[in-house]
N, C-alpha and C positions, 0 to 999 in steps of 0.2 A: 504494500500499499504506500502511496506517495503522500507525504504530509501536505503537499501543496493542495491536495484535493480531499483530504480526509475529513475536514470539518467545515469547509467553506464552499460557497458556490462560485463557479468560475467567473472571474471578472468582477466580483462584487465585494465591497468592503463588508466586514462583519457588522452586525446590528449593534454597534457600540455607541457610547455617548460621543466619542470622537468623530465617528462617521456622521452622526446626526447633526453635529455642529461644525462640520468641515467647511473650509473655503471652497467654493465651486471650482471644479477643474474638469474641462472637457476631456473625454477619453482620447488617448493617443491611438494612432493607427496600429494595426497588427502588421508585423513583418511579413512581407510576401515577396518572393523572388530573391535574387542574389544581390548582395551589396559589398562594397569595399569600404574599409575603415582603417584608420591608424590604430584605434583602440576599440575593442568590443567589451562592454561592461555587462556582466550578468547579475541582474538584481537591481531594482530601483527603490532601495531603502536609503538610509543615511549614508552608508559607505559608498554605494554605487552612485548616488546623485551627487554627493560631494566630489567624488573622483571625476565624474563627468564634467561638473562645473569647472573644476580646476584645470582639467585637461583642455576643455574648450576655450578657456581663457588664454591658454598658451597657443591657440591656433590649431590644435590637432582635430582631426575628423573623428568624432566619437559617436558610437551607437550604443544605446542602452537597451537591453532586452529584459522585460519583466513578464513573468508568467501571468500575473493578474493585473493589478493596478498599482501605480506608484504608491509607496507607503503601505502596501497591503499587509506586509508581514510584521515583525516586531516593531519596526519603526513607527508604524501607525496605531499600535495597540498598547504600548508600554505605559509605565506610571508617569512618564514625563519628567523624571528627576535628572537634573544635570549636576552630577556629583563631582566632588574634588578627588584628586589622586587617582591612583589605579585601583583595580578591584582588590588587590592585596595591600595590606599596610606597608609602609616604608621599612619597618623592621624586617619583614619577611624579604622584601626586595634587597635590602642591604646584605642580608645573610646569603641570599641566593646569587646576587649579581655583583656585589661590591658597592662601596659607598659612591664612587663616581657615577657608575651606571645608574644607581638608585636616584641620584640627583638629576641625571638626564631624564629619567622616566618621570620623575615628579614634574620637571619643567615642561615635558610634553603634555602631561595631564593638565597643567595650568594653561598651556596654549590651547588645549581642546575646549576648555570652558570659554576662553576668550574668543575663539573662533566662532562658537555658537552665537555669542552675543554680537560679534562683528558682523556676521552674516545677516542676522536679524536687522541690525541697524543700517548697514550699508545698502541692503537690497530692499528695505521696507517690507520684510517678510510679514505675512498675515498672522503673527503670533506675538504674544507678550512674554518676556522673560520676567518671572517673579522671583526675587532673591530670597534665599533661605531654605536650608534643609536641616531638619532636626533629627537626631538619632536618640531613640528611646531604649533604655536598658532594663532588662527584666531582673537582674540581680545586682547586689552591691558590688560584687567582684567586677562585673561588666562596667559599672559606673567608674570604679577606680581605674580600670584599664583605659576607658574612654577619655577620662580627664588627663591621665598620664600621656596618652598619645597626643592629645592636643598640646600639651606642654612640649613634647618632643618636636612637633611640627613647627611650633613658634621658635624653639631654640635652634634646631638644626636646619630648617628650611625657610625660616623667615616668614612663616604663614601665621598671621595673627588674627584670622577671621573667625575663629571658633570661640563661642561663648559657653563655658561649662554651666550645667544646670544641676541643682540638687533635686531631691525628691519633690520639694514644694514647687520649684521652678518648672520641672517637666510636667507635673500634674496640672499646674496652672496653665501651661501652654496648650496641652492637648485634651484637657477636660476628662481625664481617665485616671483612676486610682491604680492602674495595672503596673506602673513602672516606678523604678527606684531612683532614677535620675537620667542624665544624658547630656546633650549639648545642642547648640544651634551653630551650623556652619553658614555664616552670612555671605561667604564667597561662593557658595553653591546656589542652586535655584531650581525652578521647574517651569514647564511650558506645556502647551497643547501639542502633543507629539505628531499627530497626523498633519496638522496645519503647518508644522515645521517642514515635514517631508514634502508636502504639496508646494510650499514656498520654494524649496530647493529645486524641485522639478521645473517650476516656471522659470527660475533664474537660469538653470542649466540650459533649458531650451532657448532662452533669449541669448545665451552666450554662444549657441550654435550646436549644442549636442542634439542628436536625434534620438528620441525615446520612443520605443514601441512597447505597447502593452498586449496582453493575450498572446505573448510570444515566449512560450516555455521552451527552454533550451533542453534538447534531448541528448546531444552529443557534442563533444569537442574533439576535433582531429588535431592533434598536436604536431608541431613542426616549425620550420622557419617562418611559415605563413599559416598560423592556426586558422581553422575553419570552424565556426560555431553554428550548429544546425538547430533549427526549430522545425515544427511540423510543416510550415508553409514557406520557409526561406532559409537562407544561410548568409553568414557574414564572414568574408575573408579579411584577415587583419594582420597587423604586425604584433600586437600585443593583446592579451586577454586579462581582464580583472575579474576574479571570482568575488562577488559581493552578495551571495545568496544567504549567508549565515546559516541558520537552522534549516533552511530549505534547499541546501545544495544537493541533497540526495546523493546519487551515485556519480556525480560529475567528476569528482576527483577522489581517489581512494586515499591518497596521502593525507589530505585535509580531513576526510571523513574519519580516519583513525584517530585523530586528535580532538575532534570537535563533535559534540553529541547534542541533538536537539531534545529539549524538554518543553513542557507546556506550563503556562502560568495564567492566572485568571484575575479579573477585576470586575467589581460591580459598582453601579452608580445609584445612589438614592434619589428620591424625589428632592426638589429644592427645599432646603431646610429653613430658609428665611432667617428670622432673628436667632433661631436655635443654633445656627452655624457657629456663632461666636462662642458657644458653650462646648463646641467640638474642637475648634482651633481658635485660640484667642489672637493669633497672628497669622498672616497669609503665607505660611511656610508649608513645605512638604515634610513628611515624616517617614522614617524607616526604623524598624526595631531590630533587635539583636538575635531573633530567632534564626536557626539555620535556613528554614523555609521562611523567608522574610515577609513580614507584614509591612505594607507601605501604603500611604494615603495622603490625600490633600483635598482641598476644597476647589471645585470648579469655579469659573467666573460667575455662574449663576447660583452658587452656594449649594451645590450638591456635594456629598461626600463620595469621592472616588476612592475605593478601598480595594487594594490588591492583596491576594494571599492564596496559598495553596498551590500545589504542583501536581502534575501527573506525568508519567513517563511512557505511556503507550501512545498509540496513534489517535484514538478517539478521546474527545474531551468528556469528562464526567458531568454530573449535574452541577453546573457552575454556581448557581445560586446557593445550593446547599454547601458546596465546598468553601465558598468565600464568606458566607453569612456567619459561619461558626467562628472563625477568628475575629471577624468584625465585632460580633457581639461579646466576645471575651474582652475586647478593649472598650467597647461602647455598649454596655447592656441597656442603656437608656434609648437606644435606637431599635429596640425590639419590634415596635409597632410601626416602624417607618417603612414606607413603600419603596421597593426597589424597581427602578425604571429601566435599567440596562444591566446586562451581564454578558461578558464576552471572554474569550480566551485567545491565546496566541502562542506561537512557537518561537522560542529564543534558543540560543546555542550556548553551551558551557564547555569548558575545558577541564581537565583533571585538576589543574592547580588554580583555576578560576582567572587566569591571566589571558589576554587575547592572543590568538594564534596568527602571527604574520609569517607568511611563507612564500617561497618560490617553488611551487610544486613541480614545475616543468619549465622547459625553455620558453621564454616569452610569456609566461603566465605568472601572475601575482595574485595573492590571496590575503584577505584579512577577515577574521570572523571569531566567534567564541567570546563575546564580550561579557558573558556570564551575569547579565542583569545590570551592567555598568556601561551601557552603550550609547546613550544619547550623545554625550560629548566625545567619547573615545572613538565611536564609529564615524562621527563626522570628521574628526581629525584623521582617521585612518584613510578616508577618501583622499584627503589632501596629500598624505604621505605616499599613497599608492600612485597618485598622479606625479609626484616628484620622483619616485623611484622609476616610473616608466620612462622618464626623460633623463635618467642617470644622475638624479640628485637624491641619493638614497640614505642619507645620514640618519634621518628619523626612522625610516622604515627598517633599516639595518639594526638600529638599537632595539626596536620592538621585536624584531625577528630573533634577537639573541636570547629572549626569554625562553627557558627550557619548556618544552611542550611534550610531555610523555604521552604515549598512546594509551587509550583506554584498554584495560585488560580484556583478554578474550579475543576471539577471532570470528569473523563472519556472524552467524546467528547468535553466538554466545554473548556478544558485546552488550546488547540491549538488556538481556536478563540480568547480567552482572550489574549494570547501571541501576536497574530498577531495585535490586537487592540492596545496593549500597545507599541509594537515596532514601529508600523506605526506612532503613535503620536510622539515618539521621532525622528523618521526620518523626520517627517513634521517640527519639531522644527529646525532641521539642515537646511532644505531647506529655512525656513523663517529667518534663522540667529538669532534665539533666544538663 
């Protein structure tokens, strides 16, 4: 079964709050016949659209192939959080890569946030960047770690945007008694993810990139002049960029061995009106310290958008049931609140939760596996892929130095082993371990 079609109708956005409030975007044509390009980009999410924009701005002929619609995948369905740093903390990166590389990776992550804001401002994208992401801790030990890590970032990386919160501070902020403390990162933020993707698509098109929808890639013929084939057409090109993330399926075995798709889910309540201020006293986004992270924020019309729960098979579960349980554990006062939207999406994780940048074949570049930290990093990845395509690869090469072990097992065993491991960590969450 292909994840591109397991839970969604061909060429249609899921029935999400984001799709219901998206900026209008006329469909792009389907690829038909043969084309020539300098670069063929597979996937029209943040990575692919950012790559296409930055390549087109350099004067290259770029073709983007999307199986459904732009922003159809994780880019149009996620929690909208623009986080700081990499997915792993700097301590882990220092031990794994060394202090100098860790500094370089921190700087790239800062560049990623700045790039998101710059794109919104420079191109008047149809989206607002709202500053502030809070982190809520379930245990006192997590509070101590969170505050110590904020001190480290200030001391070693000159990052002074984090405000520590004690129990009273976090509970006042989020209107819940569930957490022991936390922090607010004022240098992070949140946005409407689908409108950000749609904005990138419009700007990439204006820069000269050709975008084709309903153009699922079935095969790549590698070589000096790769050929990318869909059911109705093909693109002969000098370079290929793989930007399908969790939906890459069988297009490249090397990437697939290190990047695995999982599903995550979000619900949106009815507008809360004045009650919204009791849920979040400031317009920030929140993520907590569960292994299967709960994350939430208020929409611009004061709905609670709450994400939580994961599944590891092809079919989505009962989303309303899956997400309502953690939401009510945080906000029992919302038990009688109507849920207007529920949706799921497929993202991609790596074994160490750091993104996978790779050169899987001659003239082919790939970036994926953002592990829930992709809004900023995926946008930057597109720019780094564009630079690497024209032999300016310092940023890409640094990211590609991150060790990326293969998931254990081979062939059909890989997915059951992933399910077993993830289910164990989910059980630890439920047991409070």
